[in-house]
ZAMARGU-4260 file (C-alpha; in steps of 0.2 Angstrom, whole numbers, plus 5000, padded with zeros to 4 digits):
<rodrens>
0) 5194/5923/5993 | 5205/5918/5979 | 5205/5900/5975 | 5223/5901/5970 | 5237/5903/5983
5) 5247/5917/5977 | 5265/5914/5982 | 5274/5904/5969 | 5281/5892/5982 | 5264/5882/5983
10) 5268/5864/5981 | 5256/5860/5967 | 5262/5875/5957 | 5281/5875/5962 | 5286/5857/5963
15) 5276/5851/5948 | 5281/5866/5937 | 5263/5870/5931 | 5245/5871/5937 | 5234/5861/5925
20) 5216/5866/5922 | 5203/5863/5908 | 5198/5882/5910 | 5206/5898/5903 | 5208/5912/5915
25) 5192/5919/5923 | 5189/5930/5938 | 5175/5938/5948 | 5174/5956/5954 | 5174/5958/5972
30) 5174/5973/5983 | 5186/5975/5998 | 5190/5990/6009 | 5207/5998/6013 | 5211/5993/6031
35) 5219/6010/6034 | 5205/6022/6028 | 5190/6011/6022 | 5192/6016/6004 | 5183/6003/5992
40) 5195/5993/5982 | 5190/5981/5968 | 5198/5964/5965 | 5195/5953/5951 | 5197/5937/5960
45) 5204/5922/5950 | 5192/5907/5949 | 5201/5897/5935 | 5216/5897/5923 | 5227/5885/5913
50) 5246/5885/5914 | 5258/5877/5903 | 5273/5879/5913 | 5286/5892/5919 | 5299/5903/5911
55) 5317/5903/5917 | 5312/5916/5930 | 5298/5905/5936 | 5285/5916/5928 | 5269/5906/5924
60) 5264/5905/5906 | 5248/5899/5897 | 5230/5904/5898 | 5233/5914/5913 | 5225/5931/5907
65) 5228/5944/5920 | 5232/5933/5934 | 5247/5942/5940 | 5239/5959/5938 | 5224/5954/5948
70) 5233/5947/5963 | 5239/5963/5970 | 5229/5980/5971 | 5231/5997/5979 | 5221/6009/5989
75) 5219/6025/5978 | 5220/6036/5993 | 5234/6030/6004 | 5242/6018/5992 | 5241/6003/6004
80) 5245/5988/5992 | 5242/5970/5995 | 5233/5954/5991 | 5215/5951/5996 | 5220/5944/6013
85) 5230/5960/6016 | 5214/5970/6014 | 5205/5958/6025 | 5217/5960/6039 | 5213/5971/6055
90) 5225/5983/6062 | 5226/5992/6078 | 5226/6011/6078 | 5244/6011/6083 | 5248/5999/6068
95) 5238/6010/6056 | 5247/6025/6062 | 5264/6017/6059 | 5259/6010/6042 | 5252/6027/6036
100) 5268/6035/6041 | 5278/6022/6032 | 5268/6024/6016 | 5269/6043/6017 | 5288/6042/6018
105) 5291/6028/6006 | 5276/6025/5994 | 5270/6037/5980 | 5255/6034/5968 | 5259/6017/5959
110) 5260/6020/5940 | 5258/6002/5936 | 5257/5984/5943 | 5276/5983/5946 | 5274/5998/5958
115) 5260/5990/5967 | 5270/5974/5970 | 5285/5985/5975 | 5274/5994/5988 | 5268/5978/5995
120) 5286/5971/5996 | 5291/5986/6005 | 5276/5984/6018 | 5282/5966/6020 | 5300/5972/6023
125) 5293/5984/6036 | 5285/5970/6045 | 5300/5959/6044 | 5289/5945/6035 | 5298/5929/6030
130) 5311/5933/6017 | 5304/5921/6004 | 5288/5931/6004 | 5297/5947/6001 | 5308/5940/5988
135) 5292/5933/5979 | 5285/5950/5978 | 5300/5958/5971 | 5302/5944/5958 | 5284/5946/5953
140) 5286/5964/5951 | 5300/5962/5939 | 5289/5951/5928 | 5279/5967/5922 | 5295/5975/5916
145) 5300/5961/5905 | 5304/5967/5887 | 5301/5985/5892 | 5317/5993/5886 | 5317/6009/5896
150) 5313/6000/5912 | 5327/5987/5912 | 5337/5996/5926 | 5322/5996/5937 | 5319/5977/5933
155) 5336/5972/5937 | 5335/5982/5954 | 5320/5972/5958 | 5328/5955/5953 | 5343/5959/5964
160) 5332/5963/5979 | 5323/5946/5975 | 5340/5937/5975 | 5345/5945/5992 | 5329/5939/6000
165) 5329/5922/5993 | 5347/5920/5999 | 5342/5926/6016 | 5328/5913/6016 | 5341/5899/6012
170) 5354/5905/6025 | 5341/5906/6038 | 5333/5890/6033 | 5316/5898/6033 | 5309/5887/6019
175) 5294/5877/6024 | 5300/5862/6013 | 5317/5857/6008 | 5313/5858/5990 | 5309/5876/5992
180) 5326/5880/5998 | 5333/5870/5983 | 5323/5881/5971 | 5328/5897/5980 | 5346/5892/5977
185) 5342/5892/5958 | 5333/5908/5959 | 5347/5917/5968 | 5359/5911/5954 | 5347/5916/5940
190) 5344/5933/5948 | 5362/5936/5950 | 5366/5931/5932 | 5353/5943/5925 | 5360/5957/5935
195) 5378/5954/5929 | 5385/5946/5945 | 5391/5931/5936 | 5404/5924/5949 | 5390/5924/5962
200) 5378/5916/5950 | 5390/5902/5946 | 5392/5899/5965 | 5374/5897/5968 | 5371/5887/5952
205) 5383/5874/5959 | 5374/5875/5976 | 5357/5871/5967 | 5366/5858/5957 | 5372/5849/5972
210) 5355/5850/5981 | 5347/5833/5980 | 5330/5841/5984 | 5330/5851/5967 | 5316/5845/5956
215) 5321/5838/5939 | 5312/5851/5929 | 5322/5865/5939 | 5338/5855/5938 | 5336/5856/5919
220) 5334/5875/5919 | 5349/5876/5932 | 5360/5867/5919 | 5355/5878/5904 | 5356/5895/5914
225) 5373/5890/5922 | 5380/5889/5904 | 5374/5907/5901 | 5383/5913/5916 | 5399/5904/5911
230) 5398/5914/5895 | 5394/5931/5905 | 5377/5931/5896 | 5365/5942/5906 | 5350/5939/5895
235) 5334/5944/5904 | 5320/5941/5893 | 5317/5922/5896
</rodrens>
């Protein structure tokens, strides 16, 4: 099992802004089986890494190696995608049939890591999982398209989906800690700014600004990015 909790909302990683370690990224190969058809799927499970901080879209940077790439993997036959714990889950035959039907109708062969995260986000939507978990998958999927000029429309579509689900998490108060909702407000604003919804972005930057639970390191980013929105700047490479 991965020693790092994958969702970016983990307290040690989210509230502090970085996970410190004396080790560079390392991982061990482990074999799991697709819960739908039993196909072997290899995961390189992260054992250690060093992060220096987060970019403005919360992407970790530092000696993280292939951390994001290794978190989610796909079955090569049915395209079921997920984290290690998703491959360990047991489904009833009825659930398997429903999931196979969903994947057949909605998931093609993933071309890259962004597609794998997108498939997993879709599965989580299918099961009505917590909106912040769905949002996190769409957000992480967008990381892989950063700087890929021909994929910017797809990247923005993923970011807009992330914004909608983070907004849902705030409106439903499904956050496990008050600080998380405060950070989701910032992320809603930032994703709207990056997708040219500047008026919506400014509303949410203000909501984040007024939230006393917003950590100081995020508050600084909120102020900086709010200024971009005021200038109708949709920069999407930070």
